[in-house]
PAPA-369531 format. One line per field, with one value per residue (C-alpha): y, x, z. Coordinates in steps of 0.25 Angstrom, whole numbers, plus 2048, in hexadecimal, padded with zeros to 3 digits. Each point is the difference from the previous one (the first is absolute). Layout:
! residues N
north Y / ...;
east X / ...;
up Z / ...;
! end
This chain:
! residues 420
north 132 / 7FD / 7F8 / 7F1 / 7F6 / 7F3 / 7F3 / 7F5 / 7F2 / 7F1 / 7F3 / 7FB / 804 / 7FD / 806 / 80D / 809 / 80A / 800 / 804 / 80A / 807 / 801 / 804 / 80C / 804 / 800 / 808 / 80A / 804 / 806 / 806 / 800 / 7F1 / 7FA / 7F1 / 7FB / 7F2 / 7FA / 7F2 / 805 / 7F3 / 7FF / 80E / 7FB / 80E / 805 / 7F3 / 802 / 80F / 804 / 80D / 805 / 801 / 80A / 7FE / 7F4 / 7FB / 7FD / 80F / 803 / 7F6 / 801 / 80E / 807 / 805 / 805 / 7F7 / 80B / 800 / 7F1 / 801 / 7FC / 806 / 7F8 / 802 / 808 / 7F3 / 7F9 / 80C / 809 / 808 / 802 / 7F8 / 7FB / 80C / 7FE / 7F3 / 7FD / 7F4 / 7FD / 7F4 / 7F6 / 7FF / 7FA / 7F5 / 7F9 / 808 / 7F8 / 80B / 806 / 7F2 / 7FD / 80D / 801 / 807 / 80D / 800 / 7FD / 80B / 80A / 7FC / 800 / 80F / 803 / 7FA / 807 / 80D / 7FE / 80A / 7F7 / 7FC / 7F2 / 7F7 / 7F2 / 7F6 / 7F4 / 7F7 / 7F3 / 7F3 / 7F9 / 804 / 807 / 80E / 805 / 7FE / 801 / 80E / 806 / 7FA / 809 / 7FF / 7FE / 7F8 / 7F6 / 80A / 7F9 / 7F1 / 7FA / 7F2 / 7F7 / 7F3 / 7FA / 801 / 7FB / 7FF / 80F / 802 / 7F8 / 807 / 80E / 7FC / 7FF / 80E / 804 / 7F8 / 805 / 80E / 800 / 7FA / 809 / 80B / 7FA / 7FF / 80E / 804 / 7F7 / 801 / 804 / 810 / 801 / 80D / 7F8 / 7FD / 80E / 801 / 7F6 / 801 / 7F9 / 7F1 / 7FF / 7FA / 7F5 / 801 / 7F2 / 7FA / 807 / 7FC / 7F1 / 800 / 806 / 7F5 / 7F5 / 806 / 801 / 7F3 / 7F7 / 7F3 / 803 / 800 / 805 / 80E / 7FD / 80E / 80E / 7FF / 7F6 / 80A / 80B / 7F8 / 7FC / 80E / 804 / 7F5 / 803 / 80F / 802 / 80D / 805 / 80A / 7F9 / 7F5 / 80B / 803 / 7F2 / 7FE / 80D / 7FB / 7F3 / 806 / 80B / 7F8 / 800 / 7F5 / 805 / 7F7 / 7FF / 7F4 / 800 / 7F7 / 7FE / 7F4 / 7FD / 801 / 7F1 / 7FF / 80E / 7FC / 7F2 / 803 / 80E / 805 / 7F4 / 7FC / 80E / 803 / 7F3 / 802 / 80E / 7FD / 7F4 / 805 / 80F / 804 / 7FF / 80F / 805 / 808 / 7F9 / 808 / 7FC / 80D / 7F9 / 7F7 / 800 / 7F7 / 7F6 / 807 / 7FC / 80E / 805 / 7F6 / 801 / 80F / 7FE / 7F9 / 80D / 809 / 808 / 7FF / 7FC / 80D / 807 / 7F6 / 808 / 7F7 / 7FC / 7F1 / 7FA / 7FF / 7F2 / 7F8 / 801 / 7F5 / 801 / 806 / 7F4 / 7F6 / 808 / 800 / 7F1 / 7FE / 809 / 7F8 / 7F3 / 806 / 804 / 7F2 / 7F9 / 808 / 7FE / 80E / 7FE / 7F5 / 803 / 7F9 / 806 / 7FE / 7F6 / 7F4 / 7F7 / 804 / 7F7 / 806 / 802 / 7FC / 80C / 802 / 801 / 80E / 807 / 80A / 80C / 7FC / 7FE / 80E / 806 / 7F7 / 805 / 80E / 7FE / 7F9 / 80C / 809 / 7F9 / 801 / 80F / 801 / 7F9 / 809 / 80C / 7FD / 7F3 / 7FB / 805 / 805 / 803 / 80F / 800 / 7F6 / 80B / 80B / 7F8 / 7FD / 80E / 805 / 7F7 / 804 / 80F / 7FD / 7F9 / 80D / 80A / 7FC / 804 / 7F5 / 7FB / 7F2 / 804 / 7FA / 803 / 80B / 80E / 7FD / 7F4 / 7FF / 7FB / 7F7 / 808 / 80A / 7F9 / 803 / 80F / 7FB / 7FB / 809 / 801 / 7F4 / 805 / 7F7;
east 2C6 / 80B / 7FF / 7FF / 804 / 7F8 / 805 / 7F6 / 807 / 7FD / 808 / 7FA / 7F6 / 7F1 / 7FD / 7F9 / 80B / 7FE / 7F1 / 803 / 80A / 7F7 / 7F4 / 80A / 805 / 7F2 / 7FC / 80C / 7FD / 7F4 / 80A / 80B / 807 / 803 / 809 / 7FF / 80D / 800 / 80D / 7FC / 807 / 7FF / 7F0 / 7FB / 7F5 / 7FB / 7FD / 7F9 / 7F6 / 7FD / 7F9 / 807 / 809 / 80E / 809 / 80D / 805 / 80D / 805 / 800 / 807 / 80B / 801 / 7FB / 805 / 7F2 / 7FF / 7F9 / 7F6 / 7FC / 7FD / 7F5 / 7F2 / 7F4 / 7F3 / 7F7 / 7F3 / 7F9 / 805 / 7FF / 7F5 / 7FE / 80F / 800 / 80D / 807 / 80C / 803 / 80A / 808 / 80D / 7FE / 80B / 804 / 7F5 / 808 / 80C / 80D / 80B / 809 / 7F4 / 7FA / 80E / 806 / 80E / 805 / 802 / 7F2 / 7FA / 807 / 7FC / 7F1 / 802 / 805 / 7F4 / 7F6 / 806 / 7FD / 7F2 / 7F6 / 7F6 / 7FB / 800 / 807 / 7FC / 809 / 7FB / 80C / 802 / 7FE / 80C / 80E / 80A / 807 / 7F4 / 7F8 / 80A / 805 / 7F3 / 7FC / 801 / 80C / 7F8 / 7F4 / 7FA / 7F7 / 7F2 / 801 / 7F4 / 7FB / 7F5 / 7FB / 7FF / 80F / 807 / 80D / 800 / 800 / 80D / 806 / 7FC / 807 / 80D / 7FE / 800 / 80D / 807 / 7FC / 806 / 80D / 801 / 7FF / 80B / 809 / 7FD / 806 / 80B / 808 / 80F / 800 / 7F2 / 7FF / 7FB / 80F / 804 / 7F8 / 808 / 80F / 80A / 801 / 7F4 / 7F7 / 805 / 7F8 / 804 / 7FC / 7F2 / 7FE / 803 / 7F6 / 7F5 / 804 / 7FE / 7F3 / 7FA / 805 / 7F3 / 808 / 808 / 7FA / 80C / 7FA / 7F1 / 7FA / 801 / 7FF / 80C / 808 / 7FE / 805 / 80C / 803 / 7FE / 80A / 80B / 7FF / 7FC / 7FA / 802 / 7F5 / 7FE / 7F8 / 7F6 / 7FE / 7FD / 7F7 / 7F8 / 800 / 7F9 / 7F7 / 7FB / 7FE / 7F1 / 7F9 / 7F3 / 7F6 / 7F2 / 7F8 / 7FA / 7F4 / 7FC / 7F7 / 7FF / 809 / 805 / 804 / 807 / 807 / 805 / 804 / 806 / 802 / 805 / 80B / 804 / 802 / 806 / 80B / 803 / 802 / 808 / 80A / 800 / 7FB / 7F3 / 802 / 7FD / 7F3 / 7F6 / 7F4 / 7F3 / 7FB / 7F2 / 7FA / 7F8 / 7F5 / 7FD / 7F8 / 7FE / 7FD / 80D / 808 / 7F8 / 802 / 80E / 7F9 / 7F7 / 80D / 7F8 / 806 / 7F7 / 7FF / 7FC / 7F5 / 7F3 / 7F7 / 804 / 801 / 7F5 / 803 / 806 / 7FB / 80B / 803 / 7F6 / 808 / 7FD / 805 / 80C / 804 / 7FD / 80A / 80A / 7FF / 802 / 80D / 805 / 7FE / 805 / 80D / 803 / 7FD / 7F5 / 7FD / 7F1 / 7F7 / 7F3 / 7F2 / 7FD / 7FF / 7FD / 80E / 80B / 80C / 80A / 80E / 809 / 80C / 80E / 804 / 80E / 7FE / 805 / 7F8 / 7F4 / 801 / 800 / 7F4 / 7F8 / 803 / 7FB / 7F3 / 7FE / 802 / 7F5 / 7F7 / 802 / 7FF / 7F2 / 7FB / 804 / 7FA / 7F9 / 803 / 7F3 / 806 / 80C / 7FE / 800 / 80C / 808 / 7FB / 805 / 80D / 803 / 7FC / 80A / 80B / 7FD / 801 / 80D / 806 / 7FB / 809 / 80C / 809 / 80B / 7FB / 7F2 / 7FA / 808 / 80A / 802 / 80A / 806 / 80E / 80C / 80B / 808 / 7F5 / 7FB / 80B / 7FD / 7F2 / 806 / 806 / 80F / 804 / 80D / 80A;
up 916 / 7F7 / 7F3 / 803 / 7F6 / 802 / 7F9 / 7FD / 7FE / 801 / 800 / 7F4 / 7F5 / 801 / 80D / 7FB / 802 / 7F5 / 802 / 80F / 7FC / 7F6 / 80A / 80C / 7F7 / 7FD / 80E / 805 / 7F5 / 808 / 80A / 7F7 / 7F3 / 7FD / 7F5 / 7FD / 7F9 / 7F9 / 802 / 7FC / 7F3 / 7F8 / 800 / 800 / 809 / 806 / 7F2 / 7FD / 80B / 7FF / 7F3 / 7FD / 7F4 / 804 / 7F9 / 807 / 808 / 806 / 7F2 / 7FD / 80D / 7FD / 7F1 / 7FC / 80D / 803 / 80E / 80A / 803 / 7F2 / 800 / 80A / 7FA / 807 / 7FF / 7F4 / 802 / 7FC / 80C / 80A / 7FA / 80D / 803 / 80D / 7FD / 7FA / 80A / 7FA / 7F5 / 7FB / 7F9 / 7F7 / 7FD / 7F1 / 7F7 / 7FB / 806 / 7FF / 806 / 806 / 807 / 805 / 805 / 804 / 803 / 80D / 7F8 / 7FB / 80D / 807 / 7F5 / 802 / 80F / 800 / 7F7 / 809 / 80C / 7F9 / 7FD / 806 / 807 / 80E / 7FD / 7F5 / 7FF / 7F9 / 7FA / 800 / 7F8 / 808 / 806 / 805 / 7F7 / 7FF / 7F9 / 80C / 80C / 7FB / 801 / 80E / 80D / 809 / 80D / 7FC / 7F6 / 7F9 / 7FD / 7FE / 7F9 / 804 / 7FC / 806 / 7F3 / 7FD / 80C / 7F9 / 7FE / 80F / 803 / 7F4 / 806 / 80D / 7F8 / 7FB / 80E / 803 / 7F3 / 803 / 80E / 7FC / 7F5 / 809 / 809 / 7F4 / 7FC / 80E / 801 / 7F3 / 7FD / 801 / 807 / 807 / 80C / 803 / 800 / 80D / 807 / 805 / 7F7 / 803 / 809 / 7F6 / 7F6 / 7F3 / 7FB / 80E / 7FF / 7F1 / 804 / 80B / 7F6 / 7F6 / 80A / 805 / 7F2 / 7FB / 7FF / 800 / 80D / 80E / 806 / 803 / 7FF / 7FF / 803 / 80F / 800 / 7F6 / 80A / 80C / 7F8 / 7FC / 80F / 804 / 7F6 / 802 / 80E / 804 / 7F1 / 7FC / 7F3 / 808 / 804 / 7F2 / 7FC / 80B / 7FC / 7F2 / 804 / 80B / 7F6 / 7F3 / 7FD / 7F7 / 7FA / 7F8 / 7FA / 7FF / 7F2 / 7FC / 80F / 800 / 80E / 80D / 801 / 7F1 / 801 / 80D / 7FD / 7F1 / 802 / 80F / 807 / 7F5 / 7FE / 80F / 803 / 7F4 / 804 / 80F / 7FD / 7F6 / 804 / 80E / 808 / 803 / 7F2 / 801 / 7F6 / 7FD / 7F9 / 7F9 / 7FD / 7F6 / 7F2 / 801 / 7F5 / 7F5 / 7F2 / 7FB / 806 / 7F8 / 7F4 / 7FF / 7FA / 7F4 / 7FD / 803 / 80A / 80D / 80B / 807 / 7F3 / 7FD / 7FE / 808 / 80F / 802 / 808 / 80E / 803 / 80B / 80B / 80A / 80C / 80C / 809 / 7F5 / 7FE / 80F / 800 / 7F5 / 806 / 80D / 7F9 / 7F9 / 80D / 806 / 7F3 / 800 / 80F / 803 / 80A / 80A / 801 / 7F6 / 7FA / 805 / 7F5 / 809 / 7F4 / 7FA / 805 / 807 / 7F4 / 801 / 802 / 7F7 / 805 / 7FE / 804 / 80B / 7F8 / 7F3 / 80A / 805 / 7F1 / 7FC / 80C / 7FC / 7F2 / 805 / 80A / 7F4 / 7F8 / 80C / 801 / 7F1 / 800 / 80B / 7F9 / 7F3 / 7FC / 7F2 / 7F9 / 7F2 / 7F9 / 800 / 80F / 800 / 7F9 / 809 / 80C / 7FA / 7FC / 80E / 805 / 7F7 / 803 / 80E / 7FF / 7F8 / 80B / 80B / 7F7 / 804 / 7F7 / 7FF / 7FC / 7F4 / 7F3 / 800 / 7FD / 7F5 / 7F9 / 806 / 7F8 / 806 / 80A / 802 / 80D / 809 / 802 / 805 / 80D / 80B / 802 / 807 / 806 / 807;
! end
């Protein structure tokens, strides 16, 4: 398997993104050389949760011309006395705020991208800063979202994450349709008007206009204005093969997670983009005090010397009852549960396309629960990593993460020659 670069991001801070990224990288290190890179360069958060001396970090890479390979810090023997995580290393952000690193210009980002692409590792996990800006977008994959981290306790971050997906897709469109793009060299002169396509992209992305309401409507307009043109096939492929991956952090019950995270996230994506996006739940991390307190001790949870006592999982029958109630409340099932004392709930009005997408998410949760019940955090990470490795084994371009970080214009060669 080729090297895989897996970004971890969130719409807003406070969802446990760095804690998840650290423990994900440790889990992946059981299967191959793994480097975790702290790209939340204004906070140095990875360094803060791993109690290991750091000799070189991104300050030395940018200011002292130190090769990125020499900025990789292995775990100290105190944290890994038996060498179980010898394939793990991390690259820390600068110890203190350095403005030109925290707010890298395009040239600095390109330099770092080239260095990351040259790292010798099976997995590179990127802990990105929260929110949307070039320091995030430039490091995200071209055909999927990377791993988005949500938590039911921070619903605003969920809607912000849907904007990451939207911005990422439109950024990809703009990286294909710009003056001088190699894409236009594949078409006969005069058969595709760059300005016309750009105007359609602008209208679709504009949140204050409903002239072209989403990507599906955009695709139909392109198909109408350029009938039979192969570019419409390219656009359809981009929509149909874009994957959105997410993890539920601090999972404290199905109903809360569904109503605070899954339902608003899916509804927003289907409304402003397309119900044909493939949305995939990689798993959940149950609510655990010791998991979140591990940051205070600066010992990542998976390096903790004592395993956490087994949490009490939801009883399977209770889980199925709750799941059935959600199907009904969401208008996804007509049949009510067998609890006769429970009055028939009023069904929500859900758009058909959104309904299909929500049904897929509930079915995914049902399969997830059947595969592994939420007993403890270690088992949660085992399951998530098995799902990630399964995604990577098929070798498809839209798999989680990417083989490299692509610059503007690099995406065109990813598509086959389109011809006339």
